[in-house]
N, C-alpha and C positions, 0 to 999 in steps of 0.2 A: 351378810350384805343385804341392803334393802332392795325392794323391787325396782326394776328399771322402767316399769310400765305404769303410766298414769292414764286414767280414763279421760275421754273427751269431756265428760260431764264435770269432772273435778276442775279441769282447766277453765271451763265456761263459768263455773261458780266463782273461781278466783277472779276472772275478768270482770264480772258484773256486780259482785258484792263487795269489791274493794279490798279483798284479802291480799296477802302477799303472793308473789308470783308462783306459778306452778312450775317448779324446777324438776329436771330429770337428773338423778344422781349420776356422777361421772363414774360409771361402771361399765365393764365390757358388755357388748351386745350378746344376747342369748344365742343368736344364730348369726352366722357370718353375713355381713352386709345388710342387716335389718335396721339397725339404729333404733331410736325411740319410736314408739308407735305413732305418735302425733306430736306436733310442736307445742310448746307451751305458749299461752297467749297472755300477755301482761296487760297492764291498764290501757284503756283506750286513749287516743289523742285528746288532749284537754279541750280542743275546739269542738269536739262532738257535742251535740245538744243532748239533753236528757231523753228527748223523744226518740232521737236516732239511736241512742244507746239502747233504749228499751226495745226498739224494733229489731236491732241487730241481735240483742239477747234472745228475743223470741225466735228468730230464724236459726240461731245457733243451737238453741235447745231442741228445735225441730230436727236439726242436723244430727244432734246427738241421739235422738230417739231412732232415727232411720239408720244411723251408723251402727248402733248396737244390734239392730236386726239384720245388718249386712245389706240394707237397701241403699247401696252406694249412689245410685242415680238420684234418688230423692235427697240424700244427704248432700250431695254436690249441688243440687239445685238450691237447697236452703242456704248453703254458704255463698253461692253465687248471688243470691238475693241480698245477703248481708254486704257483699262486696259492692253492689250497686249503691248501697247507702254510705259506705266508707271506702271509696275506691283507692285511697292512698294508705290503707292499713296493710302494711307488709305482712303482718302475722296472719291475716285472713287468707292471703294468697298461699302462705306456707301450709295453712290448715287444709285448704282445698287441694293443694299439690299432694299432700299425704293421702287424701281421699281418692284422688285420681290414681295414685299408685296402687292403693288397695283394689281399685276397680280395674286394674291392669290397663289403664290409659296412660302409658308412660310418656308419650309426647306431650300430652296436655299437662301432666305433672311437671315435666321439665320446663315448660313455658311458664308455669306458675312459680316455680322456684326462682326462675330468672327474673320474673317481675318483682318478686319479693326482695330479691337482692338489689334490683335497681332502686327500689324504694328505701331500702335499709342496708346499704353496702357494708355496714360495720357489724353485721350479725354473723358471728362465726358459725352458728348452728345451721343457718341457711346454706352456707357454702358446703358444710359437711353433708347435709341431706341431699343437696344437688349432686355432690360427688358420688354418693351411693347410687343415685339413679344413673349417672354416667357409667358406673360399673355394669349395670344391667344392659346397657347398650354396647358393652365391650369397648367403650371409648376410654381407654385407660389413661391416655395423656390428659384428657380433659378432667378425668377423675383426680389424677394426681395434682393437677393445677389447682383444683378447688380445695384439696387438702392443704396445699401450701398457703392458700389465702386464709383458710380457717385458722391455721397455726400462726400466721402473721398477726391475726386479731386476738388469738387466745393460745399462747405458746404451751400451756399446760393441758390442752384438750386431749385427754387420754384416748377417747374413742377414735379420734383421727389417727393417732399412731397405731392403734390396734387394727383398724380396717385397712390403713395404708400398707401395713406389713403384709397382708394377704395379697394385695395387688402387686407389691414388689415381688413377692414369691412367685405368683402366677406368671409374671413376665420375666422370670429368671434372674431377678436382681436380688440374689440371696443375701449378700452382705448388708444391703439396705433393709431388707426384711428383718434380718437378725437384729440390726441396730434398733429398729422400731419395737420389736418384741422386748428387747432389753429395756427400752424406755418405759414401755407399759408395765413391766415387772416392778419398776420403782413406784408406780402409782397403785398397782393392785398386787402386792407381794403375796397375797394369799388366794389369788384366783387361779384355780387349776387349769382353766382354758389357756391362759397365757403360756404356761410351761408345756402343755400338750402341743400347742401350735408351734412354739419355739422348737420343741423336740422334732416336729415334722420338718421344720426348716433345716435343722442340723442334719437330719437324715438325708435330705436332698443334697446337702453340701458334702455328704460322704463322711461326716463326723459321727459315726454310729455310737461311740462311747458317750458323747455329750447328749445325743438324742435319747439314749437309754436313761441317762441320769435325769433328764427332764421328764421322761415318762414316769420314772420312779418318784420324782418330786410331785408330779400330778397326783399319783395314787396316795402318796403320803398325806397330801392336803385333803384329798377327797377319795377315800377307798372305793367308793361306788362309781367312780368315773369310768364307765364301761369302755370308752374309746381308747383310753390309755392302755388298757390290756390288749386291745386289738392292735394298737400300734406296736406294742412290744412283740406281739405274735408275728407281725410282718418282718421284724428283724430276725426272729428265730427261723422263719421260713426261708429268708434269704441266706441264712447260715446253714440251712438244711437240718436244723435242730427241730424236727417235726413233732416229736413227743412234747417238748416244752411249749411249742406253738399251740398244740391242742390244749394244754393246761391253761395257757393264757386266754384262749378263746372260751374255755369253760367258765373261767372267772368272769369274763366280760358278760357272758350270758346269764350268770347268776344275778348280776346287777341290772341287766337290761335284756330280757328274754326276746325282745323284738329288734335286736341289733343285727341288721342284715349283713353288715360287713363282718361281724364275728362269725356268722355261719359260713360266709364265703371263705374267710381265711382258714376256718377249721376244715372246710372241704379241701382247700389246697394242701393243708398239712396231712389230712387223711390220704389224699392221693400220693403224697410223698412217702407215706407209710404203706402204700399199696392196698389200703382199705377202701377200695373203690365203691363198694355198696354204701358205706358210710359217707363217702364224699358226695355221692349222688343225692343221698338224703339231705345233706346240708345245703347243697346247691339248690335243691327244691325248696327247702325252708326259706332260704334267702329270697327266692323268687315269690314265695307266698307273701312275705312281708313287703317286698318291693318288686312289683311286676316289671318295672323298668330297669332292673338290674341286669343289663344284657351281658355283662361279663360273666355272671353266674350262668346264664343261658348258654353262652359260648362254651364255657368250660364243662358244663354238664353234657353238652353234645359230644365233646371230645372224650369225656369219660365213658359215655355210652359206647363210643366207637372202640375204645381200648378194651372194653369188656365184651365186645362182640355183639352188642345190641344195636345193630346197624339201622333198623327201622326207627328206633327212638332217636338215634343220632341224626338221621336224615330229618326227622320231624323237628328236632331242636334247631338244627342248622337252617332249615327252611324258615322257621319263625325268626331266627336271628337275622337272616338275610332280608326279610321284610322290613326289619327295623334299621338295619345297617347295610344297605345295598352296595356300598362302595368298599366293603372290607373283603378284599380278594382272598384272604385266608379261609374264609367260610366256604367259598366256592370250591377251593382246593380240597378242604376236608370233607365236604359233602360228596365231592367227586370220589374221594377215597372210599367212602361208605358205599356209594353206588358200585364202584369197581368190585368191592368185596362181595356184593350181591350179584355180580356178573351182569349188571345193568350198564353195559359199556357205552351205549349211546348217551345215557344220562351223565355218565362220568365225563365223556368227551365234551358235552355241553357245558358242564361246570368248569372243566379245565379251560375251555375256550373263553368263558366269561372272565375267568381270572386273568388270562393272558391279554384280554382286551384292556384290563386295568393295568397290567404290567407285562408287556411283551418280552421283557428281558430276563424273566425268571427261568433259569435252566431246568430246575427240578420239575416245574410244571410241564415244560416241553417234553421232558423225559417221560413223565407219567402219561401224558396224552398220547405219546408215541406208543407206550405199552398198551393203552386201551385200543388204539387203532390196530395194533398188531393182533390183539385178541379177536378183532372183527375181520382179520385177514386183509386189512387195507394197508398193504405193504408200502404203497407210494406215500401215503400220509404219515405213516409211522417213520419212514425214512426221513421225511422233511423235518419232523419234530426232533428226531435223534441227531440229525445234522445240526439243527439249531442249538440243541443242548451242548453238543461238543464244541461249538464256536463260542457260546456264551460262558461256558465253564471249562476252559481248555486244560487247566491243571487241577481241577477239583474232582470230587467223587462223581458228580452228576455227568460231567463230561466224559469221565472214564467209563462209566456204565453205558453211556450212549455209544461210545466208540466200540465197546464190546458187542453191543446189539448190532451195530452197523457191520462189524466184522463177521458176525454170525449170519447176517443177511447175505453178505457177499459170498460166504462159503456155501450157503444154501443155493444161491443163484448158480454158482459154478457147478455144484453137484447136479442140478437140474439140467444144465447145458450138456454135461457129459453123459 
């Protein structure tokens, strides 16, 4: 397959030297929701004077120079100057929109895409690029509407089907996502990403056999496709076939030694095999590669707890809570570690924070009651155990709570006698 990326300079040369248009091949995006780097710019409006053309060319060459150095502010300024000379050139607005997007000025980019569409409402690529920006705003309905407009103008626009499939999948519309991936497969029958992502869709739909067949097809087309091995390992982990999952992750890492998900999945498999030291090593490696991989941090914290490394567990949970303060599970688990260290006040504080987030959790009431009881605060322990018994009347936590309450009652009667 040819490259999907064309430099800004090549497009500018096309524009001003009268060559054929700078076209982007209809191939899948390298990364989800990226699309082409910059729009192609075709010939200028015939009414433009040669002097204006020359000045616009000068500004865009300046923009190119700044853009290559990632001086986006200066590049945008140069394109803006070109727009003042040709204010009805739709392609210039698309060019500036892409620069705004690179500069993380999403609202300005959206405005420029819209202006470009106003000036040239028959340009399918402009609708596609605006749709990608809607995705980053989590405005999925607007995104899907722009995809529809793009396809109305260009029914064989493969990139649209490809990216729309992800949005359908993200919003739970799996059948429609599958239909789009099937469509893309007719355009790009040898592209491994299509089969890998269709496999992920099948997995979400619960059709594991078809998912595995697509992962196999991905690897058949491109044996070095690391993520396909990772996805196969996820299936083996779900089946509790942990040894095979480790093999798949090993293969993934042969082809990409910096695949954080491969280390994460191998850690899950090692935990399943009770090889906790190896699991901790892999969670750590995943975090070295991607420090924002908080699932790895959370699971490493729990593995530290399971191996009796309570201080390390508390440290990991504390860091995790700083990043994800609304996850009540982390407070419960850190509370367990504090409880093991006999730091009952700290445990109570964490259980209380968890109950602030979900006051209906019987298990946490039961555990907080236990911590209060360790501090000989019988009144508070009783309140929590009574709450657990009410919230889980027929379950194990309610049963344990009633046993504690019965024991309290017996102790009270013994003391009275």
